[in-house]
Backbone of each chain as ProteinMPNN parsed JSONL, in Angstrom:
{"seq_chain_A": "MGKYEYLALLAACVILTLPLEFVFRARVWRRPRRALRALLPVVVIFGVWDAVAIALGHWWFNPHFVTGIELPPGLPVEEIAFFVVIPLCALLTFEAIRNLLTRAQARR", "coords_chain_A": {"N_chain_A": [[0.44, -31.77, -3.934], [2.222, -31.208, -5.725], [3.425, -31.147, -8.857], [1.304, -29.175, -9.801], [1.341, -27.281, -8.086], [2.031, -24.487, -8.231], [0.279, -23.383, -10.064], [-2.007, -24.03, -8.661], [-1.684, -22.416, -6.504], [-2.1, -19.788, -8.074], [-4.545, -20.182, -9.061], [-5.977, -20.215, -6.541], [-5.666, -17.649, -5.917], [-7.35, -16.272, -7.946], [-10.023, -17.369, -7.278], [-10.322, -16.538, -4.644], [-10.382, -13.878, -5.152], [-12.949, -13.415, -6.641], [-15.2, -12.646, -5.348], [-14.83, -9.917, -5.269], [-15.581, -8.974, -7.745], [-18.271, -9.483, -8.016], [-19.68, -8.997, -5.461], [-18.542, -6.657, -4.732], [-18.781, -5.318, -7.059], [-16.693, -4.869, -8.99], [-16.386, -5.565, -11.551], [-14.563, -6.276, -13.598], [-13.948, -8.576, -14.64], [-15.917, -8.593, -16.186], [-15.631, -6.486, -17.985], [-14.03, -7.23, -20.412], [-12.611, -6.258, -22.509], [-11.528, -3.892, -21.834], [-9.857, -4.781, -19.866], [-8.151, -6.458, -21.098], [-6.647, -4.743, -22.352], [-5.151, -3.638, -20.575], [-3.846, -5.942, -19.582], [-2.472, -7.34, -21.5], [-0.033, -5.797, -22.394], [1.409, -5.914, -20.198], [1.911, -8.652, -19.699], [3.316, -9.156, -21.824], [5.643, -7.462, -21.552], [6.52, -7.976, -19.079], [6.721, -10.757, -19.425], [8.733, -11.107, -21.332], [10.924, -10.05, -19.89], [11.276, -11.606, -17.981], [11.637, -14.331, -19.337], [14.087, -13.513, -20.496], [15.719, -13.455, -18.006], [15.473, -15.934, -17.135], [16.7, -17.375, -19.205], [19.205, -16.43, -18.833], [19.895, -17.536, -16.433], [19.12, -16.183, -13.908], [17.036, -16.768, -12.339], [15.0, -19.749, -11.738], [12.619, -22.427, -11.785], [11.496, -24.7, -9.549], [11.431, -27.84, -10.637], [9.773, -29.574, -9.48], [7.387, -28.377, -8.846], [6.251, -27.214, -10.895], [4.284, -27.657, -13.997], [6.106, -28.013, -16.204], [5.287, -27.445, -18.718], [6.136, -25.35, -21.089], [6.215, -22.203, -22.677], [7.676, -21.26, -25.571], [9.901, -18.648, -25.519], [11.365, -20.879, -23.319], [9.632, -20.21, -21.067], [7.932, -20.937, -18.458], [4.331, -21.853, -18.503], [3.149, -21.286, -16.293], [4.184, -18.856, -15.448], [3.366, -17.094, -17.22], [0.618, -17.17, -16.723], [0.756, -16.166, -14.064], [1.414, -13.412, -14.685], [-0.981, -12.699, -15.677], [-2.879, -13.173, -13.723], [-2.095, -12.122, -11.377], [-1.986, -9.092, -11.819], [-4.58, -9.004, -12.415], [-6.048, -9.503, -10.135], [-5.088, -7.34, -8.801], [-6.578, -5.183, -10.095], [-9.0, -5.876, -9.667], [-9.171, -5.305, -7.027], [-8.54, -2.649, -6.93], [-10.676, -1.506, -8.397], [-12.846, -2.386, -6.663], [-12.187, -1.1, -4.324], [-12.422, 1.465, -4.924], [-15.091, 1.644, -5.731], [-16.201, 1.284, -3.014], [-15.157, 3.488, -1.744], [-16.332, 5.549, -3.332], [-19.053, 5.067, -2.795], [-18.998, 5.571, 0.025], [-18.501, 8.233, 0.024], [-20.644, 9.25, -1.12], [-22.564, 8.995, 0.665], [-22.17, 10.988, 2.526]], "CA_chain_A": [[-0.07, -31.084, -5.121], [3.278, -31.663, -6.785], [3.563, -30.051, -10.172], [0.296, -28.438, -9.968], [1.319, -26.451, -6.9], [2.125, -23.109, -8.726], [-1.065, -23.294, -10.741], [-3.032, -24.023, -7.742], [-1.585, -20.98, -5.674], [-2.695, -18.815, -8.736], [-6.068, -20.463, -8.986], [-6.588, -19.789, -5.153], [-5.738, -16.067, -6.002], [-8.467, -16.014, -8.743], [-11.103, -17.711, -6.554], [-10.526, -15.605, -3.581], [-10.921, -12.307, -5.53], [-14.034, -13.491, -7.303], [-16.311, -11.746, -4.712], [-14.786, -8.673, -5.377], [-16.232, -8.752, -9.13], [-19.567, -9.52, -7.776], [-20.199, -8.313, -4.441], [-18.166, -5.222, -4.682], [-19.061, -4.767, -8.386], [-15.458, -4.349, -9.605], [-16.726, -5.415, -13.132], [-13.216, -6.292, -14.327], [-14.135, -9.775, -15.696], [-17.137, -8.191, -17.277], [-15.204, -5.56, -19.009], [-12.937, -8.02, -20.854], [-11.8, -5.734, -23.667], [-10.635, -3.074, -21.0], [-8.904, -5.654, -18.913], [-7.195, -7.195, -22.005], [-5.705, -3.677, -22.847], [-4.255, -3.44, -19.408], [-3.185, -7.066, -19.072], [-1.607, -7.75, -22.667], [1.398, -5.001, -22.305], [1.97, -6.471, -18.878], [2.128, -10.039, -20.034], [4.396, -9.204, -22.885], [6.683, -6.807, -21.149], [7.169, -8.803, -17.88], [7.207, -12.183, -20.043], [10.068, -10.872, -22.005], [11.984, -9.824, -18.936], [11.192, -13.255, -17.211], [12.298, -15.347, -20.297], [15.57, -13.168, -20.571], [16.301, -13.762, -16.734], [15.673, -17.309, -16.835], [17.953, -17.848, -20.027], [20.556, -15.962, -18.052], [20.09, -18.306, -15.103], [18.944, -15.494, -12.815], [16.147, -17.473, -11.581], [14.34, -20.748, -12.371], [11.484, -22.916, -11.084], [11.705, -26.104, -8.921], [10.601, -28.815, -11.442], [8.679, -30.263, -8.646], [6.385, -27.382, -8.535], [5.662, -26.68, -12.2], [3.916, -28.709, -14.922], [7.034, -28.518, -17.117], [4.959, -26.885, -19.92], [6.75, -23.881, -21.311], [5.851, -21.616, -23.953], [8.873, -20.687, -26.141], [11.211, -19.426, -25.294], [11.802, -21.284, -22.202], [9.088, -19.484, -20.052], [6.714, -21.942, -17.887], [3.072, -21.383, -18.63], [2.645, -20.716, -14.814], [4.639, -17.559, -15.308], [2.484, -16.28, -18.074], [-0.674, -17.149, -15.787], [1.177, -15.197, -12.953], [1.428, -12.054, -15.293], [-2.267, -12.383, -15.881], [-3.614, -13.352, -12.498], [-1.643, -11.039, -10.206], [-2.488, -7.82, -12.155], [-5.965, -9.071, -12.529], [-6.472, -9.349, -8.668], [-4.927, -5.865, -8.473], [-7.477, -4.369, -10.839], [-10.288, -6.253, -9.02], [-9.052, -4.776, -5.691], [-8.572, -1.213, -7.314], [-12.017, -1.163, -8.727], [-13.717, -2.462, -5.538], [-11.892, -0.045, -3.235], [-12.82, 2.672, -5.72], [-16.562, 1.577, -5.563], [-16.505, 1.446, -1.599], [-14.895, 4.911, -1.663], [-17.311, 6.313, -3.993], [-20.271, 4.987, -2.097], [-19.057, 6.256, 1.281], [-18.4, 9.697, -0.055], [-22.098, 9.645, -1.736], [-23.496, 9.023, 1.838], [-21.669, 12.062, 3.297]], "C_chain_A": [[1.119, -31.17, -6.039], [3.322, -30.532, -7.717], [2.568, -29.211, -10.585], [0.301, -27.16, -8.982], [1.312, -24.797, -7.211], [0.852, -22.594, -9.308], [-2.013, -23.165, -9.824], [-2.989, -22.74, -6.849], [-2.301, -20.063, -6.615], [-4.211, -19.047, -8.84], [-6.7, -19.92, -7.748], [-6.714, -18.263, -5.177], [-7.061, -15.516, -6.769], [-9.811, -16.251, -7.745], [-11.436, -16.77, -5.408], [-10.865, -14.04, -3.963], [-12.254, -12.238, -6.357], [-15.194, -12.719, -6.641], [-16.062, -10.391, -4.994], [-15.685, -8.234, -6.877], [-17.734, -8.607, -8.839], [-20.33, -8.715, -6.721], [-19.929, -6.867, -4.342], [-18.295, -4.572, -6.158], [-17.948, -4.156, -9.151], [-15.688, -4.317, -11.019], [-15.471, -5.304, -13.947], [-13.432, -7.457, -15.221], [-15.131, -9.411, -16.636], [-17.005, -6.844, -18.091], [-13.804, -6.078, -19.71], [-12.018, -7.156, -21.743], [-10.824, -4.662, -22.814], [-9.503, -3.878, -20.441], [-7.736, -6.24, -19.842], [-6.083, -5.96, -22.43], [-4.675, -3.362, -21.604], [-3.323, -4.601, -19.135], [-1.906, -7.44, -20.306], [-0.14, -7.036, -22.564], [2.016, -5.668, -21.239], [2.739, -7.892, -18.972], [3.447, -10.011, -20.933], [5.618, -8.651, -22.358], [7.514, -7.58, -19.99], [7.356, -10.205, -18.357], [8.59, -12.173, -20.657], [11.212, -10.899, -20.898], [12.266, -11.279, -18.225], [11.999, -14.142, -18.117], [13.743, -15.002, -20.526], [16.306, -13.761, -19.204], [16.517, -15.238, -16.559], [16.638, -17.948, -17.889], [19.234, -17.481, -19.458], [20.882, -16.712, -16.923], [19.844, -17.335, -13.741], [18.033, -16.147, -11.706], [15.482, -18.598, -12.362], [13.397, -21.196, -11.382], [11.818, -24.322, -10.859], [10.837, -26.94, -9.7], [9.64, -29.56, -10.876], [7.462, -29.546, -8.477], [5.566, -26.796, -9.619], [5.463, -28.003, -13.103], [5.049, -29.101, -15.837], [6.524, -27.983, -18.562], [5.476, -25.556, -20.119], [6.337, -23.489, -22.585], [7.136, -21.1, -24.475], [8.974, -19.31, -25.962], [11.542, -19.553, -23.691], [10.969, -20.665, -20.843], [8.051, -20.592, -19.774], [5.544, -21.057, -18.084], [2.594, -20.719, -17.287], [3.155, -19.142, -14.679], [3.764, -16.488, -16.115], [1.225, -16.095, -17.35], [-0.487, -16.124, -14.804], [1.044, -13.873, -13.54], [-0.122, -11.705, -15.626], [-3.139, -12.276, -14.552], [-3.308, -12.281, -11.517], [-2.096, -9.593, -10.626], [-4.103, -7.779, -12.21], [-6.598, -8.906, -11.145], [-6.331, -7.886, -8.32], [-6.078, -5.123, -8.948], [-8.818, -4.635, -10.205], [-10.256, -5.466, -7.532], [-9.093, -3.247, -5.847], [-10.017, -1.005, -7.49], [-13.146, -1.191, -7.3], [-13.371, -1.415, -4.421], [-12.512, 1.191, -3.832], [-14.444, 2.838, -5.394], [-16.984, 1.942, -4.011], [-16.268, 2.984, -1.269], [-16.199, 5.782, -2.012], [-18.795, 6.261, -3.085], [-20.082, 5.56, -0.626], [-18.921, 7.807, 1.218], [-19.846, 10.194, -0.447], [-22.964, 9.692, -0.234], [-23.172, 10.239, 2.806], [-23.085, 13.261, 3.285]], "O_chain_A": [[0.855, -31.203, -7.241], [3.273, -29.328, -7.465], [2.738, -28.511, -11.584], [-0.509, -26.235, -9.04], [0.68, -23.994, -6.525], [0.429, -21.469, -9.04], [-2.883, -22.308, -9.982], [-3.995, -22.117, -6.509], [-3.209, -19.436, -6.069], [-5.008, -18.119, -8.703], [-7.75, -19.278, -7.784], [-7.626, -17.661, -4.612], [-7.72, -14.558, -6.363], [-10.554, -15.3, -7.504], [-12.555, -16.297, -5.214], [-11.45, -13.221, -3.256], [-12.662, -11.142, -6.742], [-16.068, -12.203, -7.337], [-17.026, -9.626, -4.982], [-16.357, -7.204, -6.939], [-18.383, -7.702, -9.364], [-21.299, -7.984, -6.928], [-20.744, -6.013, -3.993], [-17.934, -3.414, -6.368], [-18.098, -3.15, -9.844], [-15.346, -3.362, -11.716], [-15.299, -4.444, -14.811], [-13.154, -7.389, -16.419], [-15.178, -9.881, -17.772], [-17.908, -6.251, -18.681], [-12.725, -5.496, -19.601], [-10.797, -7.315, -21.721], [-9.617, -4.566, -23.031], [-8.323, -3.567, -20.604], [-6.598, -6.457, -19.428], [-4.919, -6.186, -22.762], [-3.548, -2.893, -21.765], [-2.231, -4.437, -18.59], [-0.736, -7.73, -20.055], [0.86, -7.747, -22.658], [3.192, -6.005, -21.372], [3.831, -8.182, -18.482], [4.427, -10.733, -20.752], [6.667, -9.239, -22.622], [8.73, -7.764, -19.942], [8.151, -10.893, -17.717], [9.425, -13.066, -20.511], [12.215, -11.608, -20.974], [13.349, -11.832, -18.033], [13.009, -14.681, -17.664], [14.58, -15.883, -20.725], [17.329, -14.44, -19.29], [17.489, -15.73, -15.985], [17.32, -18.923, -17.572], [20.24, -18.176, -19.604], [21.999, -16.624, -16.412], [20.307, -17.672, -12.651], [18.226, -16.082, -10.492], [15.378, -18.463, -13.582], [13.255, -20.612, -10.308], [12.313, -25.052, -11.718], [9.617, -26.865, -9.546], [8.768, -30.144, -11.518], [6.502, -30.118, -7.961], [4.548, -26.116, -9.484], [6.125, -29.039, -13.059], [5.116, -30.252, -16.268], [7.292, -28.078, -19.519], [5.229, -24.675, -19.295], [6.122, -24.289, -23.495], [7.743, -20.401, -23.664], [7.968, -18.691, -26.31], [11.887, -18.621, -22.965], [11.514, -20.624, -19.74], [7.397, -21.107, -20.681], [5.579, -19.837, -17.921], [1.794, -19.785, -17.231], [2.607, -18.339, -13.924], [3.523, -15.335, -15.758], [0.725, -14.971, -17.314], [-1.351, -15.267, -14.617], [0.477, -13.075, -12.794], [-0.459, -10.537, -15.821], [-3.977, -11.391, -14.383], [-4.179, -11.642, -10.928], [-2.59, -8.902, -9.735], [-4.771, -6.754, -12.078], [-7.608, -8.213, -11.02], [-7.188, -7.257, -7.699], [-6.597, -4.369, -8.125], [-9.686, -3.762, -10.186], [-11.301, -5.083, -7.005], [-9.639, -2.583, -4.966], [-10.576, -0.283, -6.665], [-13.975, -0.335, -6.992], [-14.252, -0.951, -3.696], [-13.144, 1.923, -3.07], [-14.965, 3.853, -4.932], [-17.903, 2.721, -3.759], [-17.085, 3.632, -0.614], [-16.882, 6.472, -1.256], [-19.466, 7.249, -2.786], [-21.091, 6.028, -0.098], [-19.178, 8.536, 2.176], [-20.225, 11.332, -0.172], [-23.95, 10.421, -0.115], [-23.88, 10.437, 3.793], [-22.988, 14.336, 3.878]]}, "seq_chain_B": "MPAYPIGSAVAAVVVVCLELLWLRTGIFRQPAYWLSMVVVFAFMIPVDGWMSKVPNPIVVYDPDVLSGVRFPIDIPLEEFVYAFAMVTLAILLWERAGRGSHPAAAGRRT", "coords_chain_B": {"N_chain_B": [[26.347, -9.139, -10.128], [23.854, -7.509, -8.768], [21.158, -8.038, -10.354], [18.536, -8.171, -10.031], [17.403, -6.47, -8.23], [18.263, -3.986, -9.157], [17.037, -3.821, -11.779], [14.381, -3.969, -11.205], [14.135, -1.639, -9.789], [14.805, 0.127, -11.787], [12.451, -0.657, -13.677], [10.417, 0.307, -11.941], [10.957, 3.062, -11.688], [10.738, 3.686, -14.661], [7.882, 3.064, -15.021], [6.635, 5.04, -13.043], [7.445, 7.41, -14.382], [6.169, 7.039, -16.88], [3.418, 7.49, -16.124], [3.59, 10.217, -14.932], [4.847, 11.681, -16.87], [3.687, 10.988, -19.311], [1.155, 9.408, -19.632], [-0.629, 10.316, -17.631], [-2.897, 9.582, -16.008], [-3.57, 10.087, -13.539], [-3.856, 8.526, -11.24], [-1.916, 8.509, -9.036], [-3.103, 10.168, -7.761], [-5.313, 9.388, -6.517], [-6.959, 7.897, -3.787], [-7.944, 5.336, -3.673], [-6.024, 3.991, -5.169], [-3.662, 3.916, -3.68], [-4.534, 2.683, -1.461], [-5.049, 0.175, -2.692], [-2.68, -0.654, -3.344], [-1.578, -1.054, -0.688], [-3.399, -3.307, 0.033], [-2.508, -5.193, -1.946], [0.29, -5.494, -1.275], [-0.123, -6.474, 1.151], [-1.212, -8.935, 0.665], [0.569, -10.088, -0.893], [2.539, -10.932, 0.941], [1.739, -13.61, 1.972], [1.171, -15.045, -0.382], [3.696, -14.645, -2.08], [5.443, -15.407, -0.198], [4.886, -18.022, 0.162], [5.604, -18.964, -2.378], [8.436, -18.373, -2.379], [9.358, -19.733, -0.433], [11.804, -20.991, 2.103], [12.949, -24.183, 2.982], [12.527, -25.537, -0.253], [11.398, -23.853, -2.104], [9.357, -22.406, -4.853], [10.112, -20.818, -6.809], [13.496, -20.228, -7.734], [16.415, -18.43, -6.892], [19.467, -17.145, -8.432], [21.777, -16.389, -6.052], [23.593, -14.338, -6.678], [22.225, -12.27, -8.049], [20.539, -11.294, -6.417], [19.801, -8.79, -3.832], [20.155, -9.662, -1.481], [18.899, -9.109, 0.893], [16.254, -10.341, 2.559], [12.88, -10.255, 3.171], [9.544, -9.702, 4.013], [9.657, -12.788, 5.86], [10.759, -15.08, 3.529], [11.045, -13.817, 1.408], [12.562, -11.981, -1.51], [13.273, -8.58, -0.823], [13.454, -6.873, -2.822], [11.48, -7.61, -4.549], [9.212, -6.472, -3.858], [9.452, -4.056, -4.848], [9.324, -4.654, -7.674], [6.851, -5.795, -7.676], [5.47, -3.474, -7.292], [5.868, -2.157, -9.659], [4.812, -3.656, -11.716], [2.006, -4.038, -10.964], [1.193, -1.377, -10.666], [1.733, -0.475, -13.344], [-0.349, -2.062, -14.588], [-2.566, -1.106, -13.51], [-2.401, 1.708, -14.428], [-2.598, 1.336, -17.088], [-5.312, 0.184, -17.42], [-6.861, 2.169, -16.286], [-6.173, 4.203, -18.369], [-7.228, 2.877, -20.648], [-9.778, 3.112, -19.897], [-10.551, 5.595, -20.329], [-12.713, 8.059, -21.322], [-13.926, 10.446, -23.63], [-14.587, 12.585, -22.208], [-12.629, 14.067, -19.721], [-13.041, 14.398, -16.844], [-14.645, 12.292, -16.456], [-13.115, 10.033, -16.29], [-12.362, 6.902, -15.211], [-14.866, 6.495, -14.189], [-16.32, 5.673, -16.368], [-17.19, 2.863, -18.462]], "CA_chain_B": [[25.597, -7.795, -10.142], [22.4, -7.517, -8.248], [20.386, -7.493, -11.526], [17.117, -8.084, -9.848], [17.006, -5.15, -7.507], [18.545, -2.783, -10.157], [15.952, -4.148, -13.002], [13.185, -3.68, -10.406], [14.147, -0.196, -9.475], [14.401, 0.736, -13.176], [10.978, -0.652, -14.117], [9.527, 1.282, -11.092], [11.06, 4.298, -12.122], [9.869, 3.938, -15.827], [6.351, 3.144, -14.823], [6.305, 6.318, -12.569], [7.554, 8.401, -15.435], [5.066, 6.876, -17.622], [2.444, 8.047, -15.634], [3.61, 11.539, -14.634], [5.093, 12.468, -18.022], [3.159, 10.53, -20.577], [-0.171, 8.833, -19.404], [-1.241, 11.16, -16.769], [-4.243, 9.185, -15.614], [-3.982, 10.684, -12.285], [-3.916, 7.37, -10.189], [-1.26, 8.513, -7.712], [-3.843, 11.184, -6.746], [-6.37, 8.488, -6.008], [-6.724, 7.135, -2.494], [-8.128, 4.019, -4.019], [-4.651, 3.475, -5.876], [-2.664, 3.435, -2.712], [-5.107, 1.685, -0.514], [-4.962, -0.945, -3.43], [-1.153, -1.086, -3.153], [-1.48, -1.569, 0.603], [-3.957, -4.572, 0.084], [-1.757, -6.054, -2.896], [1.409, -6.005, -0.615], [-0.5, -7.405, 2.177], [-1.566, -10.399, 0.06], [1.934, -10.565, -1.563], [3.237, -11.852, 1.749], [1.429, -15.028, 2.017], [1.49, -15.656, -1.717], [5.254, -14.809, -2.44], [6.035, -15.96, 0.866], [4.914, -19.374, -0.226], [6.569, -19.336, -3.627], [10.102, -18.414, -2.248], [9.613, -20.277, 1.103], [13.062, -21.714, 2.184], [13.384, -24.757, 1.752], [11.618, -26.134, -1.419], [10.713, -22.73, -3.142], [8.832, -22.727, -6.233], [11.157, -20.118, -7.535], [14.721, -20.323, -6.945], [17.227, -17.528, -7.506], [20.923, -17.214, -8.182], [21.894, -15.43, -4.894], [24.221, -13.027, -7.077], [21.274, -11.334, -8.738], [19.75, -10.531, -5.396], [20.305, -7.722, -2.856], [20.575, -10.577, -0.234], [17.848, -9.056, 1.968], [14.887, -11.389, 2.366], [12.07, -9.815, 4.279], [9.312, -10.579, 5.309], [9.717, -14.362, 5.58], [11.983, -15.445, 2.609], [10.796, -12.854, 0.13], [13.424, -10.867, -1.551], [12.808, -7.439, -0.538], [13.288, -5.99, -4.133], [10.305, -8.238, -5.176], [8.132, -5.544, -3.71], [9.547, -2.957, -6.01], [8.965, -5.403, -8.819], [5.363, -5.852, -7.835], [4.86, -2.213, -7.512], [5.984, -1.754, -11.07], [3.867, -4.538, -12.364], [0.776, -3.85, -10.739], [0.931, 0.109, -11.209], [1.419, -0.383, -14.84], [-1.685, -2.788, -15.115], [-3.602, -0.109, -13.309], [-2.336, 2.744, -15.352], [-3.237, 1.105, -18.447], [-6.633, -0.162, -17.096], [-7.197, 3.771, -16.359], [-6.32, 4.856, -19.7], [-8.212, 2.215, -21.426], [-11.261, 3.483, -19.57], [-10.736, 7.079, -20.251], [-13.42, 8.376, -22.383], [-13.543, 11.695, -24.328], [-14.541, 13.584, -21.092], [-11.778, 13.611, -18.629], [-13.726, 14.244, -15.678], [-15.449, 11.086, -16.416], [-12.184, 8.904, -16.288], [-12.43, 5.998, -13.967], [-16.257, 6.005, -14.12], [-17.065, 5.151, -17.426], [-16.946, 1.427, -18.701]], "C_chain_B": [[24.394, -8.177, -9.603], [21.209, -7.042, -9.24], [18.916, -7.311, -11.014], [16.736, -6.869, -9.051], [17.088, -3.819, -8.408], [17.251, -3.039, -11.248], [14.633, -3.699, -12.291], [12.992, -2.203, -10.335], [14.036, 0.569, -10.902], [13.04, 0.66, -13.672], [10.036, 0.028, -13.17], [9.752, 2.76, -11.414], [10.281, 4.735, -13.426], [8.459, 4.025, -15.838], [5.96, 4.544, -14.155], [6.351, 7.507, -13.61], [6.542, 8.382, -16.614], [3.933, 7.424, -17.427], [2.611, 9.777, -15.546], [4.126, 12.332, -16.005], [4.309, 12.221, -19.465], [1.606, 10.469, -20.321], [-1.129, 9.842, -18.708], [-2.5, 10.827, -16.477], [-4.66, 9.785, -14.171], [-4.034, 9.667, -11.154], [-3.197, 7.805, -8.864], [-2.013, 9.554, -6.886], [-5.057, 10.685, -6.118], [-6.162, 7.619, -4.863], [-7.015, 5.682, -3.023], [-6.818, 3.272, -4.701], [-3.812, 3.009, -4.603], [-3.291, 2.606, -1.707], [-5.074, 0.205, -1.208], [-3.726, -1.382, -3.337], [-0.963, -1.696, -1.839], [-2.111, -3.043, 0.648], [-2.981, -5.572, -0.852], [-0.463, -6.588, -2.081], [1.055, -6.772, 0.292], [-0.61, -8.871, 1.702], [-0.417, -11.052, -0.512], [2.563, -11.443, -0.572], [3.077, -13.24, 2.043], [1.552, -15.709, 0.782], [2.669, -15.776, -1.965], [5.783, -15.591, -1.448], [6.006, -17.429, 0.688], [5.615, -19.879, -1.339], [8.035, -19.169, -3.421], [10.322, -19.066, -0.873], [10.917, -21.254, 1.019], [12.66, -22.903, 3.346], [12.248, -25.13, 0.845], [10.724, -24.886, -1.875], [10.407, -23.123, -4.264], [9.769, -22.125, -7.113], [12.294, -19.928, -6.915], [15.726, -19.246, -7.705], [18.645, -17.631, -7.34], [21.254, -16.155, -7.214], [22.762, -14.24, -5.581], [23.503, -12.135, -7.636], [20.531, -10.777, -7.57], [20.498, -9.702, -4.528], [20.806, -8.649, -1.66], [19.705, -10.481, 1.034], [16.465, -9.805, 1.736], [13.905, -10.998, 3.66], [10.79, -9.323, 3.583], [9.548, -11.931, 4.848], [11.004, -14.428, 4.613], [11.74, -14.797, 1.366], [12.001, -11.919, -0.124], [12.95, -9.597, -1.642], [12.528, -6.527, -1.913], [12.089, -6.505, -4.955], [9.23, -7.274, -4.904], [8.123, -4.458, -4.544], [8.98, -3.421, -7.264], [7.508, -5.663, -8.908], [4.752, -4.442, -7.899], [4.895, -1.715, -9.046], [5.053, -2.482, -11.893], [2.532, -4.003, -12.164], [0.452, -2.277, -10.983], [0.824, 0.424, -12.688], [0.296, -1.202, -15.247], [-2.714, -1.64, -14.7], [-3.646, 1.342, -14.045], [-2.943, 2.556, -16.706], [-4.615, 0.763, -18.294], [-7.283, 1.425, -17.11], [-7.267, 4.229, -17.621], [-7.073, 4.305, -20.651], [-9.631, 2.62, -21.241], [-11.375, 4.852, -19.67], [-11.511, 7.389, -21.557], [-12.898, 9.845, -22.965], [-13.425, 12.866, -23.045], [-13.605, 13.258, -20.043], [-12.082, 13.588, -17.304], [-14.293, 12.773, -15.41], [-14.513, 9.798, -16.379], [-12.278, 8.283, -15.071], [-13.829, 5.565, -13.86], [-16.936, 5.467, -15.077], [-16.406, 3.52, -17.787], [-15.78, 1.186, -19.737]], "O_chain_B": [[23.883, -9.224, -10.001], [20.498, -6.05, -9.086], [18.178, -6.445, -11.483], [15.67, -6.314, -9.317], [16.29, -2.882, -8.421], [16.497, -2.073, -11.356], [13.843, -3.025, -12.952], [11.98, -1.609, -10.706], [13.254, 1.504, -11.076], [12.448, 1.668, -14.057], [8.908, 0.318, -13.567], [8.827, 3.572, -11.402], [9.489, 5.675, -13.5], [7.841, 4.86, -16.5], [5.034, 5.181, -14.657], [5.492, 8.386, -13.682], [6.144, 9.384, -17.207], [3.316, 7.884, -18.388], [1.777, 10.509, -16.079], [3.817, 13.512, -16.174], [4.296, 12.975, -20.438], [0.866, 11.359, -20.74], [-2.236, 10.135, -19.161], [-3.349, 11.702, -16.645], [-5.815, 9.92, -13.766], [-4.295, 10.131, -10.044], [-3.692, 7.561, -7.764], [-1.764, 9.834, -5.713], [-5.745, 11.348, -5.341], [-5.33, 6.712, -4.883], [-6.175, 4.836, -2.717], [-6.711, 2.046, -4.702], [-3.35, 1.871, -4.521], [-2.579, 1.815, -1.088], [-5.071, -0.813, -0.516], [-3.595, -2.602, -3.237], [-0.297, -2.726, -1.735], [-1.481, -3.937, 1.212], [-2.742, -6.703, -0.428], [-0.124, -7.771, -2.113], [1.712, -7.799, 0.467], [-0.136, -9.825, 2.319], [-0.32, -12.272, -0.644], [3.075, -12.51, -0.912], [4.014, -13.988, 2.32], [1.988, -16.86, 0.764], [3.055, -16.932, -2.138], [6.586, -16.47, -1.762], [6.992, -18.09, 1.016], [6.155, -20.985, -1.36], [8.833, -19.733, -4.169], [11.384, -18.927, -0.266], [11.088, -22.093, 0.134], [12.148, -22.6, 4.424], [11.086, -25.017, 1.233], [9.5, -24.957, -1.981], [10.986, -24.066, -4.802], [10.229, -22.742, -8.073], [12.337, -19.533, -5.75], [15.816, -19.215, -8.932], [19.119, -18.113, -6.312], [21.011, -14.997, -7.551], [22.646, -13.138, -5.044], [24.055, -11.048, -7.804], [19.88, -9.752, -7.767], [21.719, -9.829, -4.433], [21.784, -8.341, -0.979], [19.657, -11.302, 1.95], [15.785, -9.725, 0.712], [14.097, -11.332, 4.829], [10.915, -8.571, 2.617], [9.633, -12.227, 3.656], [12.082, -13.908, 4.898], [12.223, -15.235, 0.322], [12.445, -11.189, 0.762], [12.159, -9.385, -2.561], [11.629, -5.696, -2.044], [11.727, -5.889, -5.957], [8.305, -7.233, -5.716], [7.095, -3.922, -4.958], [8.22, -2.696, -7.905], [6.94, -5.752, -9.996], [3.682, -4.236, -8.471], [4.036, -0.976, -9.526], [4.495, -1.867, -12.801], [1.924, -3.529, -13.123], [-0.62, -2.013, -11.526], [0.1, 1.279, -13.199], [-0.06, -1.012, -16.41], [-3.599, -1.288, -15.48], [-4.676, 1.994, -14.217], [-3.621, 3.38, -17.319], [-5.259, 1.14, -19.273], [-8.136, 1.749, -17.936], [-8.338, 4.659, -18.05], [-7.61, 5.021, -21.496], [-10.508, 2.538, -22.101], [-12.326, 5.373, -19.087], [-11.092, 7.07, -22.669], [-11.763, 10.296, -22.808], [-12.553, 13.723, -22.899], [-13.75, 12.187, -19.452], [-11.469, 12.824, -16.56], [-14.349, 12.238, -14.302], [-15.001, 8.669, -16.425], [-12.285, 8.893, -14.001], [-14.079, 4.417, -13.491], [-17.986, 4.854, -14.887], [-15.305, 3.134, -17.396], [-15.454, 0.039, -20.044]]}, "name": "protein", "num_of_chains": 2, "seq": "MGKYEYLALLAACVILTLPLEFVFRARVWRRPRRALRALLPVVVIFGVWDAVAIALGHWWFNPHFVTGIELPPGLPVEEIAFFVVIPLCALLTFEAIRNLLTRAQARRMPAYPIGSAVAAVVVVCLELLWLRTGIFRQPAYWLSMVVVFAFMIPVDGWMSKVPNPIVVYDPDVLSGVRFPIDIPLEEFVYAFAMVTLAILLWERAGRGSHPAAAGRRT"}
């Protein structure tokens, strides 16, 4: 996989959580404006933190596993993708679980 | 200075305060939130485990900024605190964005 490995890992997370959207009716992808209002601040806040940490040398990314494409300042696009994908998966999980609990409650 | 655990702890405290003192979406009272965190942490182990695997991790840390505790596998323990902050913030903002004019309908409305 080489330099697409990090992206592939994130793609796997997206694919694996897709059933939550449809089978469990999480409806996160289908409520894009609400999702954007949740994700945008996360991307900005954690993206800035990440860029600062990278600039300070706190952590970095093995060049073998990233594309090398960076959004200035020095932030790998994979990291931006991470700040979108992981919270998205969490929202899908949250909504799916809430739906399941609501349905379980309604059956009592 | 272990900047990573310190930064993560600060982020977690800020997010909790954001909910309790300002946004007040009530997510900490929802079983779905806590169950989601369990699921998120469970999946974090293989995903983050892969990202931080020794040798050849995707992400490499300056050891000085870490607590030094790597568990489970090679995941810096403080990363779970970081994840808590990031995921909780996202769920908080999602809830807030879904809040209609009727408080009791929060979470149910589109």
